[in-house]
C-alpha positions in Angstrom: 0.0 0.0 0.0 2.9 2.4 0.8 4.4 1.6 -2.5 1.3 2.8 -4.3 1.0 6.0 -2.3 4.7 6.8 -2.9 4.4 6.0 -6.6 1.4 8.3 -6.9 3.2 11.1 -5.2 6.3 10.8 -7.4 4.1 10.5 -10.5 2.3 13.7 -9.6 5.5 15.5 -8.9 7.8 14.2 -11.6 5.5 12.6 -14.2 5.8 8.8 -14.2 9.0 8.9 -12.2 7.3 6.7 -9.7 8.2 3.7 -11.9 11.9 4.1 -10.8 10.7 3.4 -7.2 8.0 1.0 -7.9 10.1 -1.5 -9.9 12.6 -2.2 -7.1 9.8 -2.3 -4.5 7.9 -4.8 -6.5 11.0 -7.0 -6.9 11.5 -7.0 -3.1 7.9 -8.2 -2.8 8.8 -11.3 -4.8 7.9 -10.5 -8.4 10.4 -11.3 -11.2 12.1 -8.5 -13.0 9.8 -8.7 -16.0 6.7 -8.9 -13.7 7.9 -5.9 -11.8 8.4 -3.8 -14.9 5.0 -4.9 -16.3 3.2 -4.3 -13.0 4.9 -0.9 -12.6 3.5 0.1 -16.0 0.1 -1.1 -15.1 0.2 1.0 -11.9 1.6 4.1 -13.5 -1.0 4.2 -16.3 -4.0 5.2 -14.2 -1.7 7.5 -12.1 -0.4 9.2 -15.3 -4.0 9.7 -16.6 -5.1 11.3 -13.3 -2.0 13.5 -13.2 -2.5 14.5 -16.8 -6.1 15.4 -16.3 -5.2 17.5 -13.2 -2.4 19.4 -15.1 -4.8 19.9 -18.1 -7.5 21.2 -15.8 -5.1 23.6 -14.1 -3.9 24.9 -17.4 -0.3 23.7 -16.7 -0.1 21.9 -20.1 -2.1 22.1 -23.3 -3.2 19.0 -25.1 -1.7 20.5 -28.3 1.7 20.5 -26.6 1.5 16.7 -26.0 0.0 15.5 -29.3 3.2 15.6 -31.4 4.8 13.1 -29.0 2.0 10.6 -28.9 2.4 8.6 -32.2 6.0 7.7 -31.7 5.5 7.3 -27.9 2.8 4.8 -28.5 4.9 3.0 -31.1 7.8 2.9 -28.6 5.5 1.6 -25.9 4.3 -1.2 -28.2 7.9 -2.2 -29.1 8.9 -2.1 -25.4 5.9 -4.2 -24.4 6.8 -6.7 -27.0 10.5 -6.8 -26.0 10.0 -7.0 -22.2 9.3 -10.8 -22.0 12.2 -11.4 -24.5 14.9 -9.6 -22.6 16.9 -11.5 -20.0 16.6 -10.3 -16.4 20.3 -9.5 -16.2 20.1 -7.1 -19.2 16.9 -5.6 -17.9 18.7 -4.8 -14.7 21.6 -3.2 -16.6 19.4 -1.2 -18.9 17.3 0.0 -16.0 20.4 1.0 -14.0 21.7 2.9 -17.0 18.4 4.8 -17.2 18.5 5.6 -13.5 22.1 6.9 -13.7 21.4 8.9 -16.8 18.4 10.5 -15.1 20.4 11.3 -12.0 23.2 12.8 -14.2 20.7 15.0 -16.0 19.1 16.1 -12.7 22.4 17.1 -11.1 23.8 18.9 -14.1 20.8 20.6 -15.6 20.3 24.3 -15.1 
């Protein structure tokens, strides 16, 4: 339950960043790496929809601003969903770790 609340808070603040916390927490609860990533996406989807609706209703973002990113974003999501069960856990760990390190680097060194 705490994992869901924390993921929701991070999603609202950072926009789907809760997945970086949810995946390791799900693995500690006994799910496999692939199950943790898939479950994280299933959790983040409704949270992202709610956050998006709130930001839209507050005028923080316009739907026109997001539309150009949707077609390739959806295509990438389809490819990622297809690849997930085919990637070995060790490589998934490494790729996820690289993503976390890249995100941390950008956060520390961006203006």
